[in-house]
C-alpha positions as CSV (number, residue, x, y, z in Angstrom):
1,M,-14.0,13.1,-2.3
2,S,-10.4,13.4,-1.3
3,L,-7.4,14.2,-3.4
4,Y,-5.7,11.2,-1.8
5,D,-6.2,7.9,-3.6
6,E,-5.0,5.7,-0.7
7,G,-5.4,2.0,-0.9
8,H,-7.2,1.8,-4.3
9,T,-4.6,-0.6,-5.7
10,I,-4.1,-4.2,-6.8
11,A,-1.7,-4.6,-3.9
12,G,-4.1,-3.2,-1.3
13,W,-7.2,-5.2,-2.4
14,T,-5.2,-8.4,-2.8
15,G,-3.9,-8.0,0.7
16,V,-7.3,-7.3,2.1
17,G,-8.8,-10.3,0.5
18,I,-6.1,-12.7,1.8
19,A,-6.2,-11.1,5.3
20,T,-10.0,-11.5,5.3
21,L,-9.6,-15.2,4.5
22,G,-7.0,-15.6,7.2
23,S,-9.2,-13.8,9.8
24,A,-12.1,-16.1,8.9
25,V,-10.0,-19.1,9.4
26,A,-8.7,-17.8,12.7
27,G,-12.3,-17.0,13.8
28,W,-13.4,-20.5,12.8
29,G,-10.5,-21.8,15.0
30,V,-11.7,-19.7,17.9
31,C,-15.3,-21.0,17.5
32,A,-14.1,-24.6,17.2
33,A,-11.5,-24.2,20.0
34,S,-8.8,-25.4,17.6
35,V,-5.3,-24.1,18.2
36,P,-4.1,-25.4,14.7
37,L,-6.9,-23.5,12.9
38,I,-6.1,-20.3,14.9
39,G,-2.4,-20.6,14.0
40,A,-3.2,-21.3,10.4
41,G,-5.5,-18.2,10.2
42,L,-2.8,-16.0,11.7
43,A,-0.2,-17.5,9.3
44,V,-2.5,-16.5,6.4
45,V,-2.8,-13.0,7.8
46,A,1.0,-12.7,7.9
47,V,1.3,-14.0,4.3
48,S,-1.2,-11.3,3.3
49,A,1.2,-8.6,4.6
50,L,4.1,-10.2,2.7
51,V,2.0,-10.5,-0.5
52,T,0.9,-6.8,-0.2
53,W,4.5,-5.7,0.3
54,F,5.8,-7.7,-2.6
55,L,3.0,-6.3,-4.9
56,H,3.8,-2.8,-3.7
57,L,7.5,-3.2,-4.5
58,T,6.7,-4.6,-8.0
59,G,4.7,-1.5,-8.8
60,W,1.1,-2.6,-8.1
61,G,0.9,-0.4,-5.0
62,K,1.1,3.4,-5.0
63,P,3.1,5.8,-2.9
64,P,1.5,7.8,-0.2
65,G,0.3,11.3,-0.9
66,V,-1.5,13.3,-3.6
67,R,-1.4,11.9,-7.1
68,P,-2.7,13.4,-10.4
69,R,-6.2,12.1,-11.2
70,G,-4.9,10.2,-14.2
71,E,-3.0,7.9,-11.9
72,W,-6.0,7.0,-9.8
73,G,-7.0,3.9,-11.7
74,M,-6.6,0.5,-9.9
75,R,-4.8,-1.0,-13.0
76,T,-2.3,1.9,-13.2
77,R,1.1,0.6,-12.4
78,D,3.6,2.8,-10.6
79,T,6.7,3.1,-12.7
80,E,8.7,4.7,-10.0
81,A,8.5,1.8,-7.6
82,R,11.9,0.3,-8.5
83,A,13.7,3.4,-7.2
84,G,11.6,3.5,-4.0
85,H,9.1,6.1,-2.8
86,P,10.3,8.9,-0.5
87,G,8.9,8.5,3.0
88,C,7.5,5.0,2.2
89,V,8.2,2.5,5.1
90,G,7.7,-0.5,2.8
91,C,10.3,0.8,0.4
92,R,12.7,1.6,3.2
93,L,12.4,-1.9,4.6
94,A,13.3,-3.2,1.2
95,G,16.4,-1.0,1.0
96,R,14.9,1.3,-1.7
97,G,14.7,5.0,-1.6
98,R,17.2,5.5,1.1
99,R,18.6,9.0,1.4
100,S,21.7,10.1,3.1
101,L,21.4,12.3,6.2
102,A,23.1,15.2,4.3
103,V,20.0,15.8,2.1
104,T,18.8,19.3,2.5
105,P,15.1,20.4,2.1
106,A,16.1,22.3,-1.1
107,A,17.3,19.0,-2.7
108,A,14.0,17.3,-2.0
109,P,11.7,16.7,-5.0
110,A,8.9,19.1,-5.6
111,P,5.5,17.8,-4.3
112,I,3.0,16.6,-6.9
113,R,0.3,19.1,-7.3
114,A,-3.3,18.0,-7.6
115,E,-5.4,19.1,-10.5
116,S,-7.3,22.3,-9.8
117,V,-10.6,20.9,-11.1
118,P,-13.1,20.4,-8.3
119,L,-13.9,16.8,-7.8
120,S,-17.4,17.2,-6.4
121,P,-19.9,20.0,-5.9
122,V,-18.8,20.4,-2.3
123,E,-15.2,21.1,-3.2
């Protein structure tokens, strides 16, 4: 088991569900040779990206990187989402978390340390 809890969020699973539906509609359009169905499916896939991004910005997605085990739950909301996550492309696209070019490595926040308890017998 990894220390990275990537994608286990409300935002991630909602986006996957909507994108799966859109892919199914587009696939149905390919089988039926229907350009409107293919277009509708691709539009639903695009909507899934926007919904996922919106949910991430409202705190239902999590930032990339290592998080303490207590923040791994799917229903755990990210309270720091309003300020933007450092290094997050989605936050940067929304105008959050921008840093000036004058930031030095010493001014960067300390990394989050994972718990030292092994997560599985292998680790």
